[in-house]
N, C-alpha and C positions, 0 to 999 in steps of 0.2 A: 232148057229145058231148053242198070242195068245204070265287082268294082272295088276298088280298094277300100271304100268306106263301108263300115259295118257289115263285113262279109259273113255269109253263112258257111260254115265248114261242112261240106257234104259228107255224110256217113256212107251213103250209097250213091255213087256218082251218077249224075244224069248222063244221057247219051252224049250231049254236047260237051260234057266235061272229060269224057274218057280220053286218056292219052294212049300212046302206043303200048306202054308197059301194062296198063290195066287191060287193054284189049287182048294182048298176048296172054296174060294170065287167065282171063276169062275164056278165051278160046281153048287154052290147054285144059282147063277144067271141063269144058263142054265136050272136048274130044275124049277125055278120060271117062266122063259119065256115059257117053255113047258106047264106049268100049265095054263098060261094065253092064249096061243094059243089054248089050248083045249076048251077054253070058247068062241072062236071066233064064229061068225055065220057060218052056213054051207057053204055058198058060199065062204067066206074068207078062210076057211080050204081047200076047193077045189082048190082055186087059189094057196094056199101054197103048196099043194101036186103037182100041175102041175109045179110050179117053181122048186121044188125039183127034179122032173123027168128031167126037162131041164138041171139042173146043173149036175146031175149024168150022163147025156148024153154028157156033155161037151159043151152045147149050151148056152153060156152066153147071147147072143143076144136075144134068145127066152125067157130066164129067165127074162131079163129086160122088154121085151115086155109084158109078163104076169104080171109082177110086176106093170106095168103102169095100167093095167086093175084093179088090186087089189087096187091100189091107187085111181083110179077114183070111185070105189065102196065104199071105206072106207077111205076118205081123212083125217079124224080126229081121227084115231086110232094110238096111239103112237107106238105100236109094229109093225104096218105096216110100219111106217116111219123108224123105226130102221132097219127093214128087208131090205127095199129098199136102205137105206144108206149103209148097208153092201154089197149089190150087186154092188153099184156104186164104193165103195172102192175097191172091188175085181177087178173091171174093170179099176181101175186107175183114175177114175173121182173124184178126191178129192174135188173140189169145190161143186159138187152136193152131195157128201157124207156128207160134212160139213153142207150144207143147210138142208139136210134131218135129220141129227142128231140134228141140232138146232131146227127144227120143232118138233121132238120127245120130246126134253126137254121142249119145250113150252107146249106141251100137257101133259107131265108127269114129272114135274120137280124133283120129288123125286126118279126117277130111276137113281141110281148112275152110272151104267155102260154106260148109254147113254152119260153122261158127260165125262167119261173116253175116250170113243171112239171119241167124238167130239174133245176133246183136242188132241188126238193122230193124227187125220187127220189135224188139224190146225198146229200142230208142224211139221208134214211131209211136209206141204206146206210152211214152213218157217214163219208161223204166230205165233211166240213164245209168243208175248205179248197177243194175243187173246187167245192162249191156256192157258196161266197163268190166265187170267181173268176167263176163263171157270172153271179152277180148284179152284180158289178162291171162285167162286159162289157155287161150289160143297161143299167146306169145310164149307161154311156158313150153309149148310144144314146137313152136316155129319162131324162135327168137330173132332170126335174121330175115323175116319176111316184111318187106317195107309196107305192103298193103295193110297188114295188121297194125303196125305202128302208126300209120296214117289214120286208121280208124280210131285208134286210141286217142290220138291227138284231137280229132274232131269231137269226140265225146267229152274229153276234158275241157275243151273250149265251151261246149254246151253247158257243162257243169259250172262254168265261171272260174275255172282253174287255169288261166292262161299261162302263167309261168311253167306249169307242168305240161301244158299243151305244147309250148315251144320246145321243151326238152324232148317230148315224144316226137315232134317233127324232126328234131336233130337225129334221133335214133332212126326214124324212117329214112332220112336222106342218106344215112350211113349204111343202110341195109340194102338188100336186093329184092326186086329189080330196081334200078334207078328210074325215077319217074318225074317227068315234067309237071304232072298234075300235083304231086306232093310238094314240089318246090313252089308251085303257084299257090297252093293252100297256105303254106307258111308265109309267102309273100303277102297274101291277103291279110293274114292275122297281124303281121308286122306293120303293115300300112295302117290298120285299124288301131294299133297301139301307139301310133305316132312315131314310127321308126321307118320313115320312107326310104332312106338311103339303103338300109338293109333289105327292105322290100324290093327295091329296084334291082339289087344284086341277085335276089332269088329269081325274079322274073327273067333276068338276063341269063342266069344259069339254066333255067327251064328252056329258054329258046335256043341256047347252045346245044342242049340235049335233044330237043325236038323242034327244029325250026318250023315256024308257022303255027305253033300251038296257040289256039285262039284265046284260051284263058290267060296265058302269060302275056300275050300281046295286049289284051284289054287291060290287065292289071298294070302293066308297065306304062301304058299311055295315060291312064287315069292318075297313077301315082306321080308321074313326071309333071303333069298339069298341076297337081296339088303342091309339089315342091316349088314350082316356078311362080306360084301366087305370092 
């Protein structure tokens, strides 16, 4: 409109975790979204501008009210549903955000980031099996997208299915775009599973791909310390 011991596998990366691959994918999606919004009818663009003004003023309730008017005028526009879903997620209404992103996906099933966002709110709501089903459907459409495989691996880890999570990470690493973040995620899991030599190799691969990537540097340092004890 984002340590080697007992790691959390992030489904939606934090700003500090984002590597170059994730940033480039997200920037490309934002550019595509902006281009699509530029093609909206004039009244929809006006609604969008009013919502932006309300958000900049810190008035989330007004933004949601205007979004309701936008929805009434354009109920079958996928980007409108995506936009409204984002507002509900920002307000903490995950069930409504999930419903809206589900609707956006029905209207535009090839928009990959709609599926990523839907899976994210499903996971945040404890609906891990539903989130996994969402990602599996995404992978059926985008089988070579590393971001989706990485998301699947994190969900499998959260479900306690680490052997499958490792297989999903292998698929992610073989897919595109190559990502230091994904290599670091697998390194974290390998370290937690007591396989430090393999973890070190993943962190080193991550740093070869993106020198200075902080997640990999931290994981490598902590894993080497553990190995030397």
